[in-house]
C-alpha positions as a Markdown table, in Angstrom:
| # | Residue | x | y | z |
|---|---|---|---|---|
| 1 | Unk | 33.2 | 24.8 | 118.8 |
| 2 | Unk | 32.6 | 26.3 | 114.9 |
| 3 | Unk | 30.8 | 25.0 | 112.6 |
| 4 | Unk | 31.6 | 22.8 | 109.5 |
| 5 | Unk | 31.6 | 25.3 | 106.3 |
| 6 | Unk | 28.1 | 24.9 | 104.1 |
| 7 | Unk | 29.4 | 24.1 | 100.4 |
| 8 | Unk | 26.9 | 24.2 | 97.3 |
| 9 | Unk | 26.7 | 20.3 | 96.9 |
| 10 | Unk | 25.4 | 20.6 | 100.8 |
| 11 | Unk | 22.2 | 22.6 | 99.9 |
| 12 | Unk | 18.7 | 21.6 | 99.4 |
| 13 | Unk | 16.9 | 22.6 | 96.7 |
| 14 | Unk | 13.7 | 23.9 | 98.4 |
| 15 | Unk | 15.7 | 24.2 | 102.0 |
| 16 | Unk | 15.3 | 27.2 | 103.8 |
| 17 | Unk | 17.6 | 29.3 | 105.7 |
| 18 | Unk | 16.3 | 31.7 | 108.8 |
| 19 | Unk | 18.8 | 34.8 | 108.5 |
| 20 | Unk | 18.4 | 37.9 | 110.6 |
| 21 | Unk | 17.0 | 39.7 | 112.2 |
| 22 | Unk | 18.7 | 43.2 | 110.6 |
| 23 | Unk | 17.3 | 45.9 | 111.7 |
| 24 | Unk | 17.5 | 49.5 | 109.9 |
| 25 | Unk | 16.8 | 53.1 | 110.7 |
| 26 | Unk | 15.5 | 55.4 | 108.6 |
| 27 | Unk | 18.3 | 57.6 | 108.8 |
| 28 | Unk | 20.7 | 54.6 | 107.3 |
| 29 | Unk | 17.9 | 54.4 | 104.3 |
| 30 | Unk | 18.4 | 57.8 | 103.3 |
| 31 | Unk | 22.2 | 58.1 | 103.9 |
| 32 | Unk | 22.7 | 55.0 | 101.1 |
| 33 | Unk | 20.2 | 56.8 | 98.9 |
| 34 | Unk | 21.4 | 60.2 | 98.5 |
| 35 | Unk | 24.6 | 58.7 | 97.6 |
| 36 | Unk | 23.2 | 55.7 | 95.5 |
| 37 | Unk | 19.8 | 56.5 | 94.5 |
| 38 | Unk | 18.3 | 59.5 | 95.1 |
| 39 | Unk | 15.0 | 59.1 | 94.2 |
| 40 | Unk | 12.6 | 61.6 | 96.3 |
| 41 | Unk | 10.6 | 58.2 | 97.8 |
| 42 | Unk | 14.1 | 57.1 | 99.1 |
| 43 | Unk | 15.4 | 60.4 | 100.3 |
| 44 | Unk | 12.4 | 62.9 | 101.4 |
| 45 | Unk | 10.1 | 62.1 | 103.8 |
| 46 | Unk | 7.3 | 65.1 | 102.5 |
| 47 | Unk | 7.9 | 63.7 | 98.7 |
| 48 | Unk | 7.6 | 59.6 | 99.8 |
| 49 | Unk | 4.3 | 60.7 | 102.0 |
| 50 | Unk | 2.7 | 61.8 | 98.7 |
| 51 | Unk | 4.2 | 59.1 | 96.7 |
| 52 | Unk | 2.2 | 55.5 | 96.5 |
| 53 | Unk | 4.4 | 53.9 | 99.2 |
| 54 | Unk | 3.6 | 56.4 | 101.6 |
| 55 | Unk | 6.7 | 56.6 | 103.0 |
| 56 | Unk | 10.4 | 56.1 | 103.3 |
| 57 | Unk | 11.3 | 52.9 | 101.3 |
| 58 | Unk | 14.8 | 51.2 | 100.8 |
| 59 | Unk | 16.1 | 51.1 | 97.2 |
| 60 | Unk | 16.9 | 47.6 | 95.8 |
| 61 | Unk | 20.9 | 47.7 | 95.8 |
| 62 | Unk | 20.0 | 48.6 | 99.4 |
| 63 | Unk | 18.0 | 45.5 | 100.1 |
| 64 | Unk | 20.6 | 43.3 | 97.8 |
| 65 | Unk | 23.3 | 44.6 | 100.6 |
| 66 | Unk | 21.3 | 43.5 | 103.4 |
| 67 | Unk | 21.2 | 40.2 | 101.5 |
| 68 | Unk | 24.9 | 39.9 | 101.0 |
| 69 | Unk | 25.5 | 40.6 | 104.4 |
| 70 | Unk | 23.2 | 38.3 | 106.1 |
| 71 | Unk | 24.5 | 35.7 | 103.8 |
| 72 | Unk | 28.0 | 36.5 | 104.8 |
| 73 | Unk | 27.4 | 35.6 | 108.5 |
| 74 | Unk | 26.0 | 31.9 | 107.4 |
| 75 | Unk | 28.8 | 29.8 | 108.0 |
| 76 | Unk | 30.1 | 29.5 | 104.2 |
| 77 | Unk | 33.0 | 32.0 | 104.2 |
| 78 | Unk | 35.6 | 29.0 | 103.8 |
| 79 | Unk | 33.6 | 27.7 | 101.1 |
| 80 | Unk | 32.5 | 30.3 | 99.0 |
| 81 | Unk | 34.5 | 31.9 | 96.1 |
| 82 | Unk | 32.1 | 34.4 | 95.5 |
| 83 | Unk | 29.1 | 35.2 | 93.7 |
| 84 | Unk | 28.2 | 33.5 | 90.5 |
| 85 | Unk | 25.4 | 35.4 | 89.7 |
| 86 | Unk | 21.3 | 35.9 | 90.8 |
| 87 | Unk | 18.8 | 34.2 | 88.9 |
| 88 | Unk | 15.3 | 36.0 | 88.6 |
| 89 | Unk | 15.7 | 38.6 | 91.4 |
| 90 | Unk | 12.1 | 40.5 | 92.2 |
| 91 | Unk | 10.6 | 43.0 | 94.6 |
| 92 | Unk | 7.1 | 42.1 | 95.0 |
| 93 | Unk | 6.7 | 44.7 | 97.7 |
| 94 | Unk | 8.6 | 48.2 | 98.6 |
| 95 | Unk | 10.5 | 47.7 | 101.6 |
| 96 | Unk | 9.4 | 49.9 | 103.9 |
| 97 | Unk | 8.7 | 50.4 | 107.6 |
| 98 | Unk | 6.7 | 52.7 | 109.5 |
| 99 | Unk | 9.6 | 54.6 | 111.0 |
| 100 | Unk | 9.1 | 56.2 | 114.7 |
């Protein structure tokens, strides 16, 4: 049975919605970064190790794309007209995982 779509007026300020998990591998981050944000700490493992991050990090555009995909998986598509904008987007820590 499909859930009812969620509309803006149904949202409660401060309410949290758990999404995911979403697993990303290093090759996916490097492929995305090579095309869209080819900074050394996103695409070159040795350069990334020498950077302040200590390894490959995902660029902010990648993180926002993952966020969009996870939101699209919520039951809001019938009610969603498009993204009206994002206010105060901050990246407080690098998106980094130690890849095996």
